[in-house]
C-alpha positions in Angstrom: -153.2 110.7 225.0 -153.2 107.5 222.9 -151.4 109.1 220.0 -148.6 110.3 222.2 -148.3 106.9 223.8 -148.1 105.1 220.5 -145.6 107.6 219.2 -143.4 107.1 222.3 -143.5 103.3 221.9 -142.6 103.5 218.2 -139.6 105.8 218.9 -138.4 103.6 221.7 -138.4 100.7 219.2 -136.7 102.8 216.4 -139.8 102.9 214.3 -140.3 105.9 212.0 -143.2 108.1 213.0 -144.9 110.2 210.3 -148.0 112.3 211.2 -149.4 114.0 208.1 -152.6 116.0 208.5 -153.8 114.3 205.3 -152.5 112.2 202.5 -154.0 114.3 199.7 -150.9 116.2 198.8 -148.3 114.8 196.4 -145.4 114.9 199.0 -147.2 112.8 201.5 -148.3 110.3 198.9 -144.7 110.1 197.6 -143.4 109.4 201.1 -146.0 106.7 201.7 -145.2 105.0 198.4 -141.4 105.0 199.2 -142.1 103.0 202.4 -143.5 100.1 200.1 -146.0 98.9 202.8 -147.4 95.4 202.5 -150.5 96.6 204.3 -152.0 99.7 205.9 -154.2 99.5 209.0 -156.5 102.4 209.9 -158.3 103.0 213.2 -160.5 106.0 213.8 -158.5 108.0 211.3 -161.4 110.4 210.3 -160.5 110.7 206.7 -161.5 108.8 203.5 -158.4 107.5 201.8 -158.1 108.1 198.0 -157.9 105.4 195.4 -154.2 106.2 195.0 -153.4 105.5 198.6 -155.6 102.4 198.8 -153.7 100.9 195.9 -150.2 101.5 197.4 -149.9 98.4 199.7 -150.0 94.9 198.2 -152.8 93.7 200.6 -154.6 97.0 200.6 -155.9 99.0 203.6 -157.8 97.5 206.5 -160.0 99.5 208.8 -160.7 98.6 212.5 -164.3 99.9 212.8 -166.2 100.0 216.1 -169.5 98.6 215.0 -171.1 95.6 213.3 -171.2 96.9 209.8 -173.2 97.9 207.8 -174.9 99.2 211.0 -173.4 102.5 212.1 -171.0 103.4 209.3 -169.3 106.7 209.9 -167.8 109.0 212.5 -169.5 108.1 215.8 -170.6 104.4 215.8 -170.1 104.0 219.6 -172.2 107.0 220.7 -174.9 106.3 218.1 -175.3 102.7 219.2 -175.8 103.7 222.8 -178.2 106.6 221.9 -180.3 104.1 219.8 -180.5 101.6 222.7 -178.7 98.9 220.8 -178.2 95.7 222.8 -174.9 94.9 221.1 -172.2 96.3 218.9 -168.7 95.0 218.1 -165.7 95.3 215.9 -165.5 94.9 212.2 -162.3 94.5 210.2 -163.0 95.6 206.7 -161.1 95.9 203.5 -161.2 99.6 202.7 -162.5 101.0 199.4 -163.3 104.6 198.2 -166.6 104.7 200.1 -167.4 105.6 203.7 -167.0 102.2 205.6 -168.5 100.4 202.6 -165.8 97.8 202.0 -165.9 94.0 202.3 -166.1 92.5 205.8 -163.2 90.3 206.7 -163.8 89.5 210.4 -166.3 90.6 213.1 -166.6 90.1 216.9 -169.6 91.0 218.9 -169.8 92.9 222.3 -172.9 93.4 224.4 -174.0 96.9 225.5 -175.2 96.9 229.1 -177.7 99.5 230.5 -174.8 101.2 232.4 -172.3 101.3 229.5 -170.9 104.7 228.6 -169.1 105.7 225.5 -165.9 105.8 227.5 -166.2 102.3 228.9 -167.3 100.8 225.6 -164.5 102.5 223.7 -162.0 101.0 226.1 -163.5 97.5 225.7 -163.7 97.7 221.9 -160.1 99.0 221.6 -158.8 95.8 223.3 -161.2 93.7 221.1 -160.0 95.5 218.0 -156.4 95.0 218.7 -156.9 91.2 219.1 -159.1 90.9 216.0 -156.7 92.8 213.7 -153.9 90.4 214.8 -156.1 87.4 214.1 -157.0 88.9 210.7 -153.4 89.5 209.7 -152.4 85.9 210.7 -154.9 84.6 208.1 -155.0 87.5 205.6 -154.5 85.1 202.6 -157.3 82.7 203.6 -160.1 85.1 204.7 -163.2 85.1 202.6 -164.4 88.6 201.8 -168.0 89.3 202.6 -169.6 92.2 200.7 -171.8 94.5 202.8 -175.6 94.8 202.2 -175.9 98.5 201.7 -179.7 98.4 202.0 -179.1 97.6 205.8 -176.7 100.5 206.2 -177.2 103.0 209.0 -174.9 106.1 209.3 -173.4 107.3 212.6 -173.1 111.0 211.9 -170.6 113.1 213.9 -171.6 114.1 217.4 -172.3 117.8 217.6 -172.0 119.8 220.9 -175.5 121.1 220.5 -176.9 117.6 220.8 -175.7 117.5 224.4 -178.6 119.7 225.5 -181.2 117.6 227.2 -184.8 117.7 226.0 -186.8 116.8 229.2 -189.9 116.1 227.1 -188.2 112.9 225.9 -188.6 109.7 228.0 -186.4 109.0 231.0 -184.9 106.0 229.1 -184.0 108.1 226.0 -182.4 110.8 228.1 -180.4 108.2 230.1 -179.1 106.8 226.9 -178.0 110.2 225.7 -176.2 110.8 229.0 -174.3 107.5 228.8 -173.5 108.2 225.1 -172.1 111.6 225.8 -169.9 110.5 228.7 -166.9 111.4 228.7 -167.6 113.9 225.9 -169.3 116.3 225.2 -171.3 115.6 228.5 -175.1 115.9 228.5 -176.3 119.2 230.0 -179.3 121.2 231.0 -180.0 124.8 232.0 -181.2 124.6 235.6 -184.5 126.2 236.6 -184.4 125.7 240.4 -183.7 128.9 242.3 -180.5 127.7 243.9 -179.1 126.9 240.5 -180.6 129.7 238.5 -178.8 130.3 235.2 -176.3 127.6 235.9 -175.5 124.8 233.3 -175.8 121.4 235.0 -173.7 118.7 233.4 -174.9 115.2 234.0 -172.6 112.2 233.8 -174.7 109.4 235.3 -178.4 108.7 235.4 -181.0 105.9 235.8 -184.5 105.8 234.4 -187.2 105.0 236.9 -190.5 103.5 235.6 -192.6 105.8 237.9 -195.4 108.0 236.6 -195.3 111.6 237.5 -197.7 114.5 237.0 -195.1 117.2 237.2 -193.9 119.0 234.0 -190.9 117.6 232.3 -187.7 119.1 233.7 -189.0 119.8 237.2 -187.3 118.4 240.2 -189.6 115.9 242.0 -187.3 114.8 244.8 -183.8 115.9 245.8 -181.6 113.7 248.0 -178.0 114.0 249.2 -176.6 111.7 246.4 -179.3 111.8 243.8 -182.1 113.9 242.3 -185.3 112.8 240.6 -186.5 114.8 237.6 -189.7 114.5 235.7 -189.5 113.7 232.0 -191.9 113.1 229.2 -192.3 109.5 230.4 -191.1 108.4 233.8 -188.6 109.8 236.3 -184.9 110.2 235.8 -182.6 109.7 238.8 -179.4 111.7 238.3 
């Protein structure tokens, strides 16, 4: 667990660790103010900071966001980029304001999305990229030009719901494969099996490849089953899982 790892490193280096569920109550705000931070850095925090908190540090609060803003503001930018079939994403370092990922852009770095990329692998790559980019940002914090976002280009990455993991076989093989990659490692794409040997079983699919092969069978039906793969009919093309 990343949080436990960071906590351990901090304690080994005699750094104080505070883990408030939120900063909205007066006691937590008072504690934060007493630390007199020059800067606050946020990564995947999941809460919108209030104006009171944003104004505490001299240089404000910076967010390490896993997309090229203003595309994919919000909770699940990595998953939504893969589901949408985006060819690239990246990291944005932004100056936080009271909105949801609406602040000025300070620095960005692009990262390609391959046709085998999962949310797990992309998260790992972007974590490393974000760590390097925030250090680069901090080194030149006084010289960076702030770039306002064009809100008319904004797209929101809403939170991933477990119900979305259910596969709709009437969609294309490409769309389904993107969902499978986006939901790996969680919540894992799944389908209720219809084959007799798997009757009433939930099948969780972690890897799949779209095949540009026409098929006359109904979506969801098994076309061919091999030792290491299974071809399933979709709304358009076959999916090898």
